[in-house]
C-alpha positions in Angstrom: -74.2 72.6 -128.6 -72.5 69.4 -127.9 -69.1 69.6 -126.0 -65.8 68.7 -127.5 -62.9 67.2 -125.4 -59.8 69.5 -125.4 -57.3 67.6 -123.5 -53.7 68.8 -124.1 -52.8 66.2 -126.6 -49.2 65.2 -127.5 -47.9 66.1 -131.1 -49.0 62.7 -132.5 -52.6 63.2 -131.5 -52.7 66.6 -132.8 -51.4 65.6 -136.2 -53.9 62.3 -136.1 -56.9 64.6 -135.4 -55.8 67.1 -138.2 -55.2 64.3 -140.5 -58.8 62.8 -139.8 -60.4 66.1 -140.3 -58.6 66.7 -143.6 -59.6 63.2 -144.8 -63.1 63.8 -143.7 -63.4 66.9 -145.8 -61.6 65.6 -148.9 -64.1 62.8 -148.8 -61.3 60.1 -148.1 -63.4 58.4 -145.4 -66.6 56.9 -146.9 -67.9 54.8 -144.0 -69.9 56.4 -141.4 -68.7 53.5 -139.1 -65.1 54.2 -139.9 -65.8 58.1 -139.1 -67.5 57.0 -135.8 -64.8 54.9 -134.7 -62.1 57.4 -135.5 -64.1 60.1 -133.5 -64.2 58.1 -130.6 -60.4 57.3 -130.8 -59.5 61.1 -131.3 -61.9 62.0 -128.4 -64.0 64.1 -130.9 -67.7 64.2 -129.4 -69.2 66.9 -131.9 -71.0 65.9 -134.9 -70.2 68.9 -137.3 -72.9 69.3 -140.3 -71.5 72.6 -141.8 -68.1 73.9 -142.8 -66.6 77.3 -143.2 -63.2 78.1 -144.8 -61.0 81.1 -143.7 -58.4 82.4 -146.1 -55.8 85.3 -145.5 -56.3 88.3 -147.6 -53.6 89.3 -150.2 -51.6 86.3 -148.7 -49.3 85.9 -151.7 -48.7 89.5 -152.2 -48.1 90.2 -148.7 -45.7 87.2 -148.3 -43.7 87.5 -151.5 -40.7 88.9 -149.8 -41.0 87.0 -146.7 -38.7 83.9 -145.7 -40.4 80.6 -145.4 -40.1 80.7 -141.7 -41.9 83.9 -141.4 -44.8 82.7 -143.7 -44.9 79.5 -141.5 -45.1 81.7 -138.3 -47.9 83.8 -140.0 -50.0 80.8 -140.9 -49.4 79.3 -137.4 -50.5 82.5 -135.9 -53.8 82.5 -137.8 -54.4 78.6 -137.1 -54.0 79.2 -133.3 -56.4 82.0 -133.5 -58.9 80.0 -135.2 -58.5 77.0 -132.9 -59.1 79.1 -129.9 -62.1 80.7 -131.6 -63.5 77.2 -132.4 -63.1 76.1 -128.9 -65.3 78.7 -127.6 -68.3 77.3 -129.5 -67.4 73.6 -129.7 -66.0 73.4 -133.3 -63.1 72.1 -135.0 -60.5 74.0 -136.8 -57.7 72.7 -139.3 -55.3 74.0 -141.9 -56.2 72.6 -145.3 -53.7 74.3 -147.5 -51.1 77.0 -147.6 -53.6 79.6 -147.1 -56.9 77.7 -146.4 -58.4 77.0 -143.1 -61.6 74.9 -142.4 -63.9 75.3 -139.3 -66.2 72.4 -138.8 -69.4 73.2 -136.7 -72.9 72.3 -136.0 -75.9 74.1 -136.9 -78.8 72.8 -134.7 -82.2 72.0 -136.2 -84.0 74.4 -134.0 -82.2 77.4 -135.4 -84.9 79.4 -137.0 -82.6 81.1 -139.7 -79.7 78.9 -140.2 -78.1 81.1 -142.9 -78.1 84.4 -140.7 -77.0 82.2 -137.9 -74.1 80.8 -139.7 -73.1 84.1 -141.2 -73.0 85.7 -137.5 -70.8 82.9 -136.6 -68.6 83.7 -139.6 -68.3 87.4 -138.5 -67.6 86.3 -134.9 -64.7 84.2 -136.1 -63.5 86.8 -138.8 -63.3 89.5 -136.2 -61.7 87.7 -133.5 -59.0 86.5 -135.9 -58.4 90.0 -137.2 -58.3 91.3 -133.7 -56.0 88.6 -132.4 -53.6 88.5 -135.2 -53.9 91.9 -137.0 -54.4 89.9 -140.2 -57.3 90.5 -142.5 -59.1 87.4 -143.5 -62.1 86.4 -145.4 -64.6 83.6 -144.6 -66.7 81.4 -146.9 -69.6 79.4 -145.4 -71.1 76.2 -146.9 -74.5 74.5 -146.8 -75.8 72.5 -143.9 -75.8 68.7 -144.6 -77.5 66.3 -142.2 -75.3 63.0 -143.2 -71.6 63.5 -142.0 -70.6 61.7 -145.1 -71.9 64.8 -147.1 -69.6 67.1 -145.0 -67.3 67.3 -148.1 -70.0 68.9 -150.1 -70.3 71.7 -147.4 -66.5 72.1 -147.6 -66.9 72.5 -151.2 -69.7 75.2 -150.9 -67.4 77.0 -148.6 -64.6 77.3 -150.8 -66.8 78.4 -153.6 -68.3 80.9 -151.5 -64.9 82.1 -150.4 -63.8 82.5 -154.0 -66.5 85.3 -154.3 -64.4 87.6 -152.3 -62.7 88.2 -155.7 -65.6 90.7 -156.6 -66.9 91.4 -153.0 -63.4 92.6 -151.7 -61.3 91.6 -148.7 -62.4 91.0 -144.9 -65.8 89.4 -146.0 -68.3 86.9 -144.7 -69.9 85.0 -147.5 -72.6 82.2 -147.5 -72.9 79.9 -150.6 -76.7 80.9 -150.5 -75.9 84.6 -151.1 -74.1 84.4 -154.1 -74.7 83.8 -157.9 -72.9 80.7 -159.3 -70.1 81.3 -161.3 -70.3 80.7 -165.1 -67.4 80.2 -167.6 -69.0 82.9 -170.0 -66.2 85.1 -171.3 -67.8 87.4 -173.7 -66.6 90.3 -172.0 -62.9 89.3 -172.8 -63.7 88.5 -176.5 -61.3 88.5 -179.5 -62.4 91.9 -180.1 -61.1 93.3 -176.8 -57.9 91.4 -177.7 -57.5 93.2 -180.9 -58.4 96.7 -179.5 -55.5 96.1 -177.0 -53.0 95.1 -179.7 -53.8 98.3 -181.5 -53.1 100.3 -178.4 -49.9 98.4 -177.8 -48.7 99.1 -181.4 -49.5 102.7 -181.2 -48.0 103.0 -177.5 -51.2 104.4 -176.4 -51.1 103.3 -172.7 -53.9 105.8 -171.7 -56.2 104.1 -174.5 -55.2 100.7 -173.3 -56.2 101.6 -169.6 -59.7 102.8 -170.7 -60.1 99.5 -172.4 -59.2 97.6 -169.2 -61.0 99.8 -166.9 -64.2 99.5 -169.0 -63.7 95.6 -169.1 -63.3 95.2 -165.4 -66.1 97.6 -164.7 -68.6 95.4 -166.4 -67.2 92.3 -164.8 -67.9 93.6 -161.4 -71.3 94.5 -162.4 -72.1 90.9 -163.5 -70.0 89.3 -160.7 -70.5 86.1 -162.5 -67.1 85.2 -164.3 -65.0 82.4 -162.6 -62.2 84.1 -161.4 -59.7 81.3 -162.6 -61.3 81.3 -165.9 -61.1 85.0 -166.1 -57.4 85.0 -165.1 -56.6 82.1 -167.6 -58.2 84.3 -170.5 -56.2 87.4 -169.4 -52.9 85.4 -169.5 -54.0 84.4 -172.9 -54.5 88.1 -174.0 -51.2 88.9 -172.5 -49.4 86.1 -174.5 -50.9 87.6 -177.5 -49.8 91.2 -176.8 -46.3 90.0 -176.0 -46.1 88.4 -179.4 -47.4 91.6 -181.0 -44.7 93.6 -179.0 -41.9 91.3 -179.9 -42.8 91.7 -183.7 -42.9 95.4 -183.2 -39.2 95.3 -182.1 -39.4 94.9 -178.3 -36.6 93.2 -176.6 -37.2 89.5 -176.2 -35.5 88.7 -173.1 -37.4 91.7 -171.3 -40.9 90.6 -172.8 -40.1 87.1 -171.5 -39.3 88.2 -167.9 -42.3 90.7 -168.0 -44.6 87.7 -169.0 -43.4 85.3 -166.5 -43.6 88.1 -163.8 -47.3 89.2 -164.8 -48.3 85.6 -165.1 -47.5 84.9 -161.5 -48.9 88.3 -160.3 -52.2 87.5 -162.2 -52.8 84.1 -160.6 -52.0 85.6 -157.2 -54.4 88.4 -157.5 -56.8 88.0 -154.5 -59.4 90.6 -155.7 -60.8 92.1 -159.1 -59.4 95.5 -158.3 -56.1 93.9 -157.8 -56.1 91.9 -161.0 -57.1 95.3 -162.8 -54.1 97.0 -161.4 -51.9 94.0 -162.4 -53.4 94.2 -166.0 -52.7 97.8 -166.2 -49.1 97.4 -165.1 -48.1 94.7 -167.5 -49.6 96.9 -170.2 -47.6 99.6 -169.2 -44.8 97.5 -169.1 -45.3 96.0 -172.6 -46.2 99.4 -174.2 -42.9 100.9 -172.6 -41.0 98.0 -174.2 -42.5 98.6 -177.7 -41.5 102.3 -177.4 -37.9 101.5 -176.3 -37.8 98.7 -179.2 -38.9 101.5 -181.7 -36.3 103.9 -180.5 -33.6 101.1 -180.8 -34.9 100.2 -184.4 -35.0 104.2 -185.3 -31.4 104.6 -183.9 -30.3 101.6 -186.4 -32.1 103.2 -189.2 -30.8 106.5 -189.0 -27.4 105.5 -188.3 -27.6 103.3 -191.4 -28.9 106.5 -193.2 -26.2 108.7 -191.9 -23.5 106.2 -193.1 -25.1 106.0 -196.6 -25.0 109.9 -196.9 -21.5 110.0 -195.9 -20.6 107.7 -198.5 -22.6 109.4 -201.2 -23.0 113.1 -200.3 -20.5 114.0 -203.4 -23.1 112.8 -205.7 -26.5 114.3 -206.3 -28.5 112.7 -203.6 -32.1 113.2 -202.3 -34.1 112.6 -199.2 -36.4 110.1 -201.0 -33.1 108.0 -202.1 -31.9 107.8 -198.8 -35.4 107.0 -197.2 -35.9 104.3 -199.9 -32.3 102.8 -198.8 -33.5 102.5 -195.1 -37.0 101.2 -196.1 -39.1 103.8 -194.4 -41.4 106.6 -196.0 -39.9 109.8 -196.8 -42.4 111.8 -194.6 -41.1 109.6 -191.6 -37.5 109.8 -192.6 -37.8 113.8 -192.8 -39.2 114.0 -189.2 -36.8 111.4 -187.7 -33.8 112.4 -189.5 -34.0 115.9 -187.7 -34.6 114.4 -184.2 -31.7 112.2 -185.0 -29.1 114.7 -186.2 -30.4 118.1 -184.8 -30.8 119.6 -188.5 -32.7 119.0 -191.6 -31.9 116.7 -194.5 -30.5 119.6 -196.6 -28.7 121.4 -193.9 -26.9 118.1 -193.1 -25.9 117.2 -196.7 -24.6 121.0 -196.8 -22.6 120.9 -193.7 -20.9 117.5 -195.1 -20.1 119.2 -198.4 -18.6 122.2 -196.7 -16.4 120.3 -194.3 -15.2 118.1 -197.2 -14.6 121.5 -199.0 -12.5 122.9 -196.1 -10.4 120.0 -196.0 -9.6 120.1 -199.8 -9.1 123.8 -199.5 -6.3 123.2 -196.8 -4.8 119.9 -198.0 -4.8 120.3 -201.7 -3.7 122.7 -204.5 -7.0 122.0 -206.6 -8.6 125.1 -207.7 -12.0 126.4 -206.3 -13.9 125.0 -209.3 -12.3 121.6 -209.1 -13.2 121.4 -205.3 -16.6 122.6 -206.1 -17.2 119.6 -208.3 -15.7 117.2 -206.0 -18.2 118.1 -203.5 -21.0 117.9 -205.8 -21.7 121.5 -207.0 -21.4 122.1 -211.0 -21.5 125.9 -210.5 -18.5 127.2 -208.7 -20.3 130.5 -208.0 -23.1 128.8 -206.3 -20.5 126.8 -204.4 -18.9 130.0 -203.4 -22.0 131.6 -202.1 -23.1 128.4 -200.2 -19.5 128.3 -198.6 -19.6 131.9 -197.6 -23.1 131.4 -196.1 -22.1 128.5 -193.8 -18.5 129.4 -193.3 -18.6 133.1 -193.2 -16.0 133.9 -195.8 -15.4 132.9 -199.4 -13.6 129.8 -200.1 -10.6 131.6 -201.5 -10.0 133.9 -198.4 -10.7 130.8 -196.2 -7.8 128.9 -198.0 -5.4 132.1 -198.0 -6.1 132.9 -194.1 -5.8 129.2 -193.0 -2.6 128.6 -195.1 -0.9 131.6 -193.5 -1.8 130.4 -190.0 -0.7 127.1 -190.7 2.8 128.5 -192.3 3.2 130.5 -189.4 2.7 127.7 -187.0 5.3 125.7 -188.8 7.8 128.5 -189.2 7.6 129.2 -185.4 8.2 125.5 -184.7 
């Protein structure tokens, strides 16, 4: 291979060299003569014809709680390791983005298997960087191009290859020639899937929702053809629909908004398909939990309203069906929900109210047993007496007599 001069440059020279390499890969220099002149000024002798890119695995999830200085130190650590590796085989390394580095190198014409050779070089770089820094990285490798003006195409190839780690997993070396081109086909993520998930959300069936997600992602992994960005965009659309469904089902709007914002960030940051699947499971769990809590709040309001209605009307003939209609739910659902809310069934609750009112009237008025019976909703005093004895333990007359004696004694002693 050709040699590359590696004098200890001052900071301006270092920045100038990195700027030149970025311009070269972004196709900002379109004249071979300009490239040659800049190489000469920057003491770059190598004529690269291939590009590989390196990314830190799980970068965003690993750095979400780190300070900006800590992030910068991590990125610098990787860059310095790459530069050291590149120097050992006369290549050039440059940082392209927050979590994207490029290595420009040359594959000679006499190399028999150029793809395998480039992959071995990629493994060498990956292993050395991981050993040197303790940080997991993945490598994407582009095609070899004869003309240096086409080097930006190799860079694009390498970036595309690296995107396939989404399906391959972390700590990978992927050559563009070994991957199936991504498609924008989203038949797996159809409206039918969206509808199925909506049903599971409304029924608060998290296990059913998880099964749908697991099957969906299992099929996506088998195909390995869906563009990850397109997939993430479609999943965000599905989440938006599920958030709306949850809101209409009574979930808290502010909590749903916070959940939506957080989940969108995490989905876009997902580095692999397994991370994305786990994130989808988490957001579904959160949405279903909010729907469940919303329904509990709605039930609380419904049954508070029902109890208030009963307390105002228990002296009249009142039925479970009437109260259920008043709060706009089915008698069946009201019957089960009312017992959970009050701890007793509808008839027992009405009876307790009637008996408490009867005890109050017995102690505070001179109304006859028959009059009190009618005031609390019993037309038959005898039936009222039997119910009162069954609930209180003694007949109404004895209750009045014993309690009044007790009260009179208290006042006389006072």
